[in-house]
N, C-alpha and C positions, 0 to 999 in steps of 0.2 A: 229702673230709673237710673240715668247716667249722671245726674247731679251728685256731687260729693256730699252734700248735706240735704237741705230742703229747698224748695223753690223760693227764692227771695221775694219779699213783698215791697222792698224799697230799693232804689237804685244804689245809694251810697251805703251799702253794707260792708262789713269787714273785708270779705274776700275781693269784692269789686275794687276797693281802694288799693289793695296790694297789686291787683292786676293793672290798675292805672299807673302805679309806681314802676312796675316792670315795663310797661309800654313807654313811659317817659324815659327810662334808662335805655331801652332799645333805640329810640329815635334820637336821643341826645348823643349816644355813642356812634350810631350809624351815620347820622348826618353831619357830624363833625369831621368825618373822613370823606364822605361821598363828594362834597363840592370841591375838595382839593385833590381828588384822585387824578384828574386830568393834568393839573399843574405839576403834581409830583411825578407823574409819568414823563412829562416834558423835561423836568429837572434831571431825570435819569436818561435823557437823550432820545425820547420817543417822539416821532412826528405827530402832527395833529390828528391824522386818521387813526394811528395806533393808540394814541393817548385816549381818544374818544372811545375806541373799542375796549381798552382796558378798564376805563371808568364804568362801562356798562356790562363788562364780561361776566361778572359774578352773578348778575341777574339772569344771564343765559344759563349758568350752571344751576342756579336755583330753579329755573324753569324745567331743566332736564331732570331734576330730582322730584318734581311733583308726583309722578307715578308711584314713587316710593313714600314720599312724605305724607300724602293724603291718607293711605291706609294705616301708616304708623301712628299718626296723630289720632285717628279715629279709634284705634284698638288699644293703644298703650296709655299708661298714666301720664297725663299732660304735664303735671307738676314736675315729675322727674325728668321728662323730656326737655322742659324749659330750662332746668338747671344745667343739663348737659350741653345744650346748644348755646347758652350764655357762656359756658366755659370755652367753647370753640371761638367765640367772639374775642375773648381775652387772648387766646393763643395767637390768632391771626394778627391782631393789632400790635402785640409785642413783637411778632415776627417782622411786620412792616418796619418797625423801628430798628430792629437789630440787623436786618439784611437789606441795605439800600442799593439794590441792583435791579435792573429792569426784569431780569429773568426771575429773581426771587419774588418781586412784586407780582408778576404774572402768576407764578405758582401759588402764592398765598391768596391771590384773588379767587382761585378755584376753591380753596378751603373756606374762604369767606362766603362763597356762594353756597356751599353746603350748609353753613350756619344759617344763612338767610333763607334757604329753602324750607326751613322748619319753623323759625322763630316767629314770623309774622302770623301765620295761620294758627299756631298754638295759642298765642296771646289773644287773638281775636276770638277764638273759640272759647277760651276761658272767660273772656269778658261777657260773651253772650250766655254762657252757662250760669253766670252769677248776676244776670240782669233779669228783672221781672219780665215775663213774656209780653205783657200788655204795655210795657214801657221800653220796648226794645229800641225804638228810634231815639228816644231821649237818652237812654242808657249808653248807647254806642256814640251818641253825640258827646256826652260827658267823658266817656272813655277816650275819645279822640283828643280831648283837651290836653291830657298829659303828653300824648304823642305830638300834638301840635306845638306845644311849648318847647319840647325837646327838639323837634324838627326845625323850628324857626330860630331858636337861640343858639343851636349847635354851630351853624356856620359863623355866627358872630364870635363865639368863644374860640372857634378854630382859627379865625383870622387874627384875633388878638394873640393867641399863642404863637402862630406862625410869625407875626410881625415882631413879637418879643424875641423869638429865637433868632430871627434875622439880625436884630440889633445886638443881641448878646453874643452870638457866635457866628451863625451861618444860616442860610435858607434851609439846608438839610437838617440842621439842629431844630429849626422851627417845626418842620414836618414831624420829626421824632417826638416832640412835645405833644403834638396833636394826637399821634397814634397812642402814646402812653396814657394820655387823658381818656381816650376812648376805652382802653383796656380797664382803667380804673372804674369808669362808669359801669361797664358790664359786670365787674366784680361786685359792685354795690347792688346792681339789679338782681344778681344771683342770690344775694341775701334776702331780698324781698320775696323772691320766688319760693324760698324755703318755708315761708309762713303760709303758703297756700295749702288747702287740703288735698289729699290724694283722691284720685278718681275711684268711684266704687261701682263699676259696671258689673252686672251679673253675667254669668256664663251664657245665659239665654239671650241677653242683649247683645253680647259680643258675637254670638253665633248668628243672630238675626241680621247682622250687617253684611253677611255673605262673603264671597271671595274677595281677595285684596283688590282686584281690578275694578270691582264695583264701587270702591271707595276712593277712586282717584279724583273724580269730578262729578258734579251734579248737573244734569242737563237743564234742570229747573233754574239754576243760577247762571246759565250760560249767557243769556241776553244782558243781564246786569254786568257780567264780567267783561263783555265786549265794550260796554259804555265806559267802565272805569279804566280799562286799558287805554282807551283813546284819550281820556282826560288826563291820566297820569303821565302820558307821553308828553303832553304839553307842559304840565307842571314841572316835570323833571328838567326841562330846558333852563328853568330858573336856577334850580339847585346845582346843576352841572356847569353852566357857562356864565352865570352872572358875575362871578368874581373877575373873570378875565374880561368880560364886557366892560366893567367899570374901569379896568386898567387901560383900556383902549380909548375910553371916552373922557375920563378924568384922571389927572396925575396921581391923586391920592386914593389908593386902593381901599382905604378904610370906609369909603362910600358904600361898599358892599355890606359892611356891618350895619349901617343905618337902614338899608333896604330890608335886610332880614329881620331887623328889630321891628320895623313897621309891620311886616308880615306876621310876626309873632303876636303882636298886640291885637291885630285884627282877627287872627285865627282864634285867639282866646274868646272872642265874642261870637264869631260865626259858627264854630263847632257846636257849642251847647245851644245856640240860637236855632240851629237846624232841627234839633229834636222838638223844640217848642212849636216851630212852624209846621213841621210834619204832622204833629198831633192835632194842630188847629186846622190846617188847610189840606193836608194829605200830600203824599209824595209828588204827585204830578204838578200841582200848583207851586211847589217849592223848587223842584229840580230843574224844570225847563227854564225859568227865569235865571236861576243860579248859573246854569251853563252859559247863557248869553252874557251874563256879567263877567264870568271867568274869561270867555273868549275875547271880550273887549280889552282885557288887560294887555294882551300881546301888542295891540296897536299903540297903546299908550307907552309901553316900555320901549318898543322898537323905534318910535318917533321921538323919544325923550331927548332933550337937549340940555337938561339940567337934572340935578339930584332930586329936586322937589318933584318934577314930573315923573321920574323913575319910581319914586316912593309912592306916588299916587297910583301908578300902575301896579306896584306890589300890593298895595292895600286892596285894590279892586280884585286882583288875582286871589288873595287870601279870603276875601269875602265870598267870592263865587265858589272857589274850590272847597273852602271850609264848610259850606252848606252841602256840597255835592257828595263828598267822600263818606261821611257817616250815614247819610241817607241811603246811599247805594249799598253800604255794608249791611244796614238794617234790612233792606229789601232782599239781599242775598240769603241771609240766615232765616228770613221769614218764608222762604220758598220750600223749606225742608222741615222735617220733624226735629225735635231737640237732639235726638241721638245722632242725627246726620249733620249737625252743625259744623263738625270738623271737615266734612266733605265739601260743604258749601264754602267754608272759609278757604279751603285749599283751592277750590275753583276760582274764587275771587282773586287769590294771590297768583294764580296762573296768568290771569289777565294783567295784573299789576307788574309781574315779571316781564311780560312781553313789552309793555309800555316803557318800563324803566330800562330794559335792555336796548330797545330800538332808539329811544330818544338820544342818548349820548352818541351812538354810532351814526345815526342819520345826521345829527347836529354837527358832528365832527367832519363828516363828508361835505356837508353844505358849507362849512367854514373854509374848506379848501378853495371854493370858488366865489365866496361872498363874505362881507364883513358881518360881525356879530349882530348889528342892528337889523340888517336885512334878514338874517336867519330867524330872528324873533318874530317877524311877520308870519313866517311859515308855522309858528306855533299855534296859530288859530285854526289851521286846517284840520287836525284831529279833533279839535273841540267842536267844529261844525259837524263833523261826521258823528260824534257822540250824540249831539242833539237830535239828528235825524234817526239814529238807531234807537234812542230811548223812546221816541214816539211809537215805534213798532213793538217795544218791549212791554209797555204798560198793560195792554189788553191781556197778554198771557200771564203777567204777574198777578193781576187781580183775579183772574180765573183760578189760578193755582191757590191763592189765599182762600178763596171760597171753598175749594175742595178740602184743604187742611182744616179749616174751621169746622166743617161738618164732621170730619173724622175725629177731631178733638172733642167735639160735643158728644158724639156717640161713645167714645172711650170713657168720658167722664160719667155718662149715664150708666154705662156697663159697670163701672167700679162702685157706683152708689147703690146698685141693686143688692 
């Protein structure tokens, strides 16, 4: 058995709460820097295309590391691994603050990519390990709440720090404050990780995983991975470009903080709501309408002529995407056995890396030939593709679940003999 203790019977157990804290720290630190990466690169005299590339570059590095990260996450102690990779997050953000040149920024984006290549799948696997199997959708919905809060309030905090730095000294000083804030958050998340239990895999379990290349990705989670890759490609356009979008539409850039605050509040509801809806109606009846809702947000934001309309679009985006992500995460880990959840998580993050890497790069290239408002209309394109893909994924998912449930029942009967 690969669980460090026993199979949990309730969602909010001690270990699950510490995993939520770690996820909150990850998203708060990461998304305080991510939305400002493009602006910081431009401050260091990078053009629009290069700035967009650097904003998403570390996702490309993370993607390149997946053949390594998957097997390592599956076979090593996830608690120790989480502590080490949070340490890398501290180092990279301190380095961003200490070395304000475009060359140094590009170099440390690579190291940042190494950190990101491990941290997401590790935390998600830990969350699924400490969630009751029959409450996986609800558990991962609540697990996402911590991340949703961090992801949504981080840009607001970052903007406040940046604006304070501009007023107190200079724009560069403001960015340094943001980077040091992110480093502090990762340090606190490291403390929370220390309270998690160690993995206790038997030698037989580790051997049963096979060669390292068999633990890079799971073919059973591939369909779900394509869907989440397309969805996150659209969502990343908000986190990457909305700050600059507001500066072109309204003179007061603090409007961006209001937009992200609205998203945070809606995500607080939509993430846990997704678990309840999935348990009541099933994945299919929840995900397809949620994708339609999410896709409509791009038309609302792109056509916005006031802060109120933009915030309505942000609320719609958070409602749709907030129901989609935890649902798809639950589907991914439910396609494999408990011992292979790390592989499923790694597969899912491969898709997320692709989406997060492509969105800033494609968005930056589009901005060379069109304004921000027009670019946001294109955000609906990958969402439409995700909807079509998911329709074809559901039959294989339910077939796989039936196979696993039969295998689990046979194993339980064998152990009771």
